[in-house]
C-alpha positions as CSV (number, residue, x, y, z in Angstrom):
1,X,-8.9,-26.2,-10.6
2,X,-8.0,-24.0,-7.7
3,X,-6.3,-21.5,-10.0
4,X,-9.3,-21.3,-12.3
5,X,-11.7,-20.8,-9.3
6,X,-9.5,-18.0,-7.8
7,X,-9.1,-16.3,-11.2
8,X,-12.9,-16.4,-11.8
9,X,-13.5,-14.8,-8.4
10,X,-10.9,-12.1,-9.0
11,X,-12.3,-11.3,-12.5
12,X,-15.9,-11.1,-11.1
13,X,-14.8,-8.6,-8.3
14,X,-13.1,-6.4,-10.9
15,X,-16.4,-6.1,-12.9
16,X,-18.1,-4.6,-9.8
17,X,-16.0,-1.4,-10.1
18,X,-15.8,-1.0,-6.3
19,X,-12.4,0.0,-4.9
20,X,-13.1,-1.2,-1.4
21,X,-14.1,-4.6,-2.6
22,X,-11.2,-4.8,-4.9
23,X,-8.9,-4.4,-1.9
24,X,-9.9,-8.0,-1.0
25,X,-8.4,-9.5,-4.1
26,X,-5.0,-10.1,-2.5
27,X,-6.8,-12.0,0.3
28,X,-8.6,-14.2,-2.2
29,X,-5.4,-15.0,-4.1
30,X,-3.8,-15.8,-0.7
31,X,-6.5,-18.3,0.1
32,X,-5.9,-19.9,-3.3
33,X,-2.1,-20.1,-2.6
34,X,-2.7,-21.7,0.8
35,X,-5.0,-24.3,-0.8
36,X,-2.3,-25.1,-3.4
37,X,0.4,-25.5,-0.8
38,X,-1.8,-27.9,1.2
39,X,-2.8,-29.9,-1.9
40,X,0.8,-30.1,-3.0
41,X,2.1,-31.2,0.4
42,X,4.4,-28.2,0.7
43,X,5.1,-26.1,3.8
44,X,3.8,-22.6,3.7
45,X,6.5,-19.9,3.9
46,X,7.4,-18.8,7.4
47,X,9.5,-15.8,8.4
48,X,9.0,-16.1,12.2
49,X,12.3,-17.8,12.9
50,X,14.9,-15.7,10.9
51,X,18.3,-15.9,12.6
52,X,20.1,-13.0,11.0
53,X,19.4,-9.4,10.0
54,X,17.6,-9.3,6.7
55,X,15.7,-7.0,4.3
56,X,12.7,-8.9,2.8
57,X,12.2,-8.5,-0.9
58,X,9.1,-9.9,-2.7
59,X,6.3,-9.3,-5.2
60,X,4.1,-8.9,-2.1
61,X,4.0,-10.4,1.4
62,X,0.6,-11.7,2.7
63,X,-0.6,-10.2,5.9
64,X,-0.4,-13.4,8.0
65,X,3.2,-14.0,7.0
66,X,4.2,-10.4,7.6
67,X,2.5,-10.3,11.0
68,X,4.7,-13.2,12.2
69,X,8.0,-11.6,11.0
70,X,10.8,-11.5,13.6
71,X,10.9,-7.8,14.7
72,X,14.5,-8.1,15.8
73,X,15.9,-9.4,12.5
74,X,13.6,-8.0,9.8
75,X,15.2,-4.6,9.2
76,X,13.2,-3.6,6.1
77,X,10.7,-4.6,3.4
78,X,10.8,-3.9,-0.3
79,X,7.8,-4.9,-2.4
80,X,7.2,-4.9,-6.1
81,X,3.5,-4.5,-5.6
82,X,1.3,-3.1,-2.8
83,X,-0.3,0.2,-1.8
84,X,0.2,2.5,1.1
85,X,-3.1,1.3,2.6
86,X,-2.5,-2.4,2.3
87,X,-2.5,-4.4,5.5
88,X,1.1,-5.5,5.0
89,X,2.3,-1.9,4.8
90,X,0.2,-0.9,7.8
91,X,1.7,-3.8,9.7
92,X,5.2,-2.8,8.8
93,X,4.4,0.7,10.2
94,X,3.1,-0.8,13.4
95,X,6.3,-2.9,13.7
96,X,8.5,0.1,12.9
97,X,9.9,-1.7,9.9
98,X,10.7,0.5,6.9
99,X,8.7,-0.5,3.9
100,X,9.1,0.6,0.3
101,X,6.5,-0.4,-2.3
102,X,6.1,-0.3,-6.1
103,X,9.7,-1.2,-6.9
104,X,8.9,-2.6,-10.3
105,X,12.3,-4.1,-11.2
106,X,13.6,-4.9,-7.7
107,X,13.4,-8.7,-8.1
108,X,15.4,-8.6,-11.3
109,X,18.3,-6.5,-9.9
110,X,18.8,-7.9,-6.4
111,X,19.9,-11.4,-5.5
112,X,19.6,-13.3,-2.3
113,X,22.5,-12.4,0.0
114,X,23.2,-9.0,-1.5
115,X,24.0,-6.1,0.9
116,X,21.5,-3.3,0.2
117,X,20.4,-0.1,1.9
118,X,16.8,1.2,1.9
119,X,15.8,4.7,2.6
120,X,12.2,4.6,3.9
121,X,11.8,8.3,4.0
122,X,12.8,8.9,0.4
123,X,11.7,5.5,-1.0
124,X,15.1,4.6,-2.4
125,X,16.8,1.2,-2.6
126,X,20.5,1.2,-3.1
127,X,21.8,-2.2,-4.2
128,X,25.4,-1.2,-5.2
129,X,27.1,0.0,-2.1
130,X,30.9,0.8,-2.3
131,X,33.0,1.1,0.8
132,X,32.3,4.8,1.2
133,X,28.6,4.3,0.8
134,X,28.7,1.7,3.7
135,X,30.4,4.2,6.0
136,X,27.8,6.9,5.1
137,X,25.0,4.4,5.6
138,X,26.3,3.4,9.1
139,X,26.5,7.1,10.1
140,X,23.0,7.7,8.9
141,X,21.7,4.7,10.9
142,X,23.4,5.9,14.0
143,X,21.9,9.4,13.6
144,X,18.5,7.8,13.0
145,X,18.7,5.9,16.3
146,X,19.7,9.1,18.2
147,X,16.8,11.0,16.6
148,X,14.3,8.3,17.6
149,X,15.6,8.4,21.2
150,X,15.3,12.2,21.2
151,X,11.7,12.0,19.8
152,X,10.7,9.5,22.5
153,X,11.3,12.1,25.1
154,X,8.2,13.9,23.8
155,X,6.0,10.8,23.8
156,X,4.3,11.3,27.2
157,X,3.9,15.1,27.0
158,X,0.4,16.5,26.6
159,X,-0.8,16.7,22.9
160,X,-2.0,20.3,22.7
161,X,-2.0,22.8,19.8
162,X,-0.5,26.2,20.1
163,X,-4.0,27.7,20.7
164,X,-4.6,25.4,23.6
165,X,-6.8,22.7,22.0
166,X,-6.1,19.2,23.3
167,X,-6.0,16.3,20.8
168,X,-6.4,12.7,21.9
169,X,-4.1,10.2,20.1
170,X,-5.2,6.6,19.9
171,X,-3.3,3.5,18.8
172,X,-4.2,0.6,16.5
173,X,-3.6,-2.8,18.1
174,X,-3.4,-6.1,16.3
175,X,-3.1,-8.6,19.1
176,X,-2.6,-9.2,22.8
177,X,1.2,-9.1,22.4
178,X,1.2,-5.6,20.9
179,X,-1.5,-4.2,23.2
180,X,1.0,-2.9,25.7
181,X,3.1,-1.0,23.1
182,X,0.7,1.9,22.6
183,X,1.7,3.2,26.1
184,X,5.4,3.4,25.0
185,X,4.4,6.0,22.3
186,X,2.2,8.0,24.7
187,X,-1.2,7.2,23.1
188,X,-4.3,7.9,25.2
189,X,-5.8,4.5,24.6
190,X,-6.7,1.9,21.9
191,X,-8.7,3.4,19.1
192,X,-9.0,0.1,17.2
193,X,-8.4,-3.4,18.2
194,X,-8.2,-5.5,15.0
195,X,-9.8,-8.9,15.8
196,X,-8.9,-10.5,12.4
197,X,-6.1,-12.5,14.0
198,X,-8.4,-14.1,16.6
199,X,-9.8,-15.9,13.5
200,X,-6.8,-16.3,11.2
201,X,-4.2,-17.4,13.8
202,X,-6.1,-20.5,14.9
203,X,-7.5,-23.6,13.2
204,X,-11.0,-23.1,14.5
205,X,-13.3,-20.2,15.0
206,X,-12.8,-18.4,18.4
207,X,-15.5,-19.3,21.0
208,X,-17.2,-16.6,23.0
209,X,-15.2,-17.3,26.2
210,X,-11.9,-17.1,24.4
211,X,-12.8,-13.8,22.9
212,X,-14.1,-12.5,26.2
213,X,-10.8,-13.5,28.0
214,X,-8.8,-11.8,25.2
215,X,-10.7,-8.5,25.4
216,X,-10.7,-8.6,29.2
217,X,-6.9,-9.1,29.4
218,X,-6.3,-6.1,27.1
219,X,-8.9,-4.0,29.0
220,X,-7.2,-4.7,32.3
221,X,-3.9,-3.8,30.9
222,X,-5.4,-0.6,29.5
223,X,-5.8,1.1,32.9
224,X,-9.4,2.3,32.2
225,X,-8.3,4.2,29.0
226,X,-10.6,4.1,26.0
227,X,-10.5,0.7,24.2
228,X,-12.5,0.2,21.0
229,X,-13.0,-3.3,19.7
230,X,-14.0,-3.9,16.1
231,X,-15.8,-7.2,16.5
232,X,-16.1,-10.0,13.9
233,X,-13.3,-8.4,11.9
234,X,-12.5,-11.5,9.7
235,X,-10.8,-9.8,6.8
């Protein structure tokens, strides 16, 4: 019954011919999946307590699951579906986790436990590493770390074009925990605070006082810099 209801909603949205509304289809399917897990008495997938370094491979990863991914152990994401503008991909970017999408046959060719290398810049997944490949990969990773450290030296320099025009850079922030990170990359403030997770992370709707305390905490941390809140952002 749940499957039929979800399928009916998805088919209806497709008839509207509206790209923006069609982007909500994965969210509707996700609601259906969660209902089916609950009705079946099964635990919903959780990747917040991974204990070793991994690359996640899936058809797609729902936003709420991706958001709770362990930053220290999730080293990459490879998806069979998805778009560059999907929330999961945007979250991966925020987390500095390389993400490759539209790998149509990835689930057929890679098994759990395989050692693989993904090149986020070129969009390449290498699942057949020989000993020389592994040496080259480790060297590339070392160079990548050095390059990031070098680039960080420029983070807090003024953002000015050659002809002297100043450009303000603002950060997207998804929750209180990540609200301090924008300063690490030298942003001038918070251009968008996504309030979706004030709704989706809790069992009940956030009361006004709770929202006020959350916004106040981030504002105080923000040192009087610009802080834009997109309210009632419920996805």
